[in-house]
N, C-alpha and C positions, 0 to 999 in steps of 0.2 A: 453417501458419508456427507453427513450437516453441518452446517460451521458452529460457531463458536457463539453461545448466550452471549455473552459479555467479554470480549478484549478489550483491557486499556492496554494501548502504548504509557510505556516508565519512563523511557529514554530517545536522547535522539542518539544517532551511534556516526553518522557517517551521509554525507551526502550519494548518491550510484547515479552509476552515467546510464544517459539515453533521454531519449528525446520528453518522453512523460517526467524526466527528471526525480526517478523514485528516490527516496531513502530509508536503508536503513534503524530498522528502532526494537526497542529491546517490549515486551509487550510484558505484562503481566501474568502470564501461561510460562516464563523464562525463557520464553525462542525471541528466537529475534526474526524479522519478516524484512522483505526491500517491504517497503508502500508507496503507493501510489493513488494520489490525491486526487479532488475530484475536479480542483482547479487550474489540473494540470494541461500544459500545451494541447496534449492535444487530443482533450476534450473527455465527456465520461462515456465517449461509447467503445473508449479504451477498455474503460475498466468494465463494462460488461460484456466485452467480445474477450478477452483474456479471462474472464468471469464462468461465461458458458463452456467457450472452446477445453478450461479447466477439466468444468466439469462431465462433461460430454466424452472427454478419454478416456475420464477415470471410470465410467461407466462401462468404455467402450474395451475396458482392460490394461490401458497404459500406463506408463509410470511417471504419471504427473508430480509438480510439485505442490506443498501442500499448498489452498488457497482460504483466506479466511477476513472477512472483515474486521477492521480494526478502530474503534472513536479514540483519538487525540485529542488530549481535552486544550483545552485555553491556557493554561497553566505551564504549559511543555510548548507549545506554540510563541506563547509569548517571553519564554526562559530561554529557548535553544532559536540567538539567530540568525545559525545553520538553516532551521529550518526554515527555508522558505522557496516557492514560485518564483519561480522568473517570468514573464511573460512578454516581458523584451514588446514587439510586435502586437503583439495578441491583447494587450491590456488597453 
């Protein structure tokens, strides 16, 4: 399973629940993705762990959610006030 060459986030839908503070985004491939960011409070390790675990599960033939790397352009961040990560005590 290969990742798509270039998926761009087009629209912020809403903030999701969870410690990594994910957001639901609509992407250029017309799919919706629960998206986690590198600057989340759980660090980039959570992204790496989930990416590798999903790839491993797929190789083992387990039913896994689709994992893609999505580019979130600056204009979307600047024009979506809800699209933010609250670092709280981590900042």
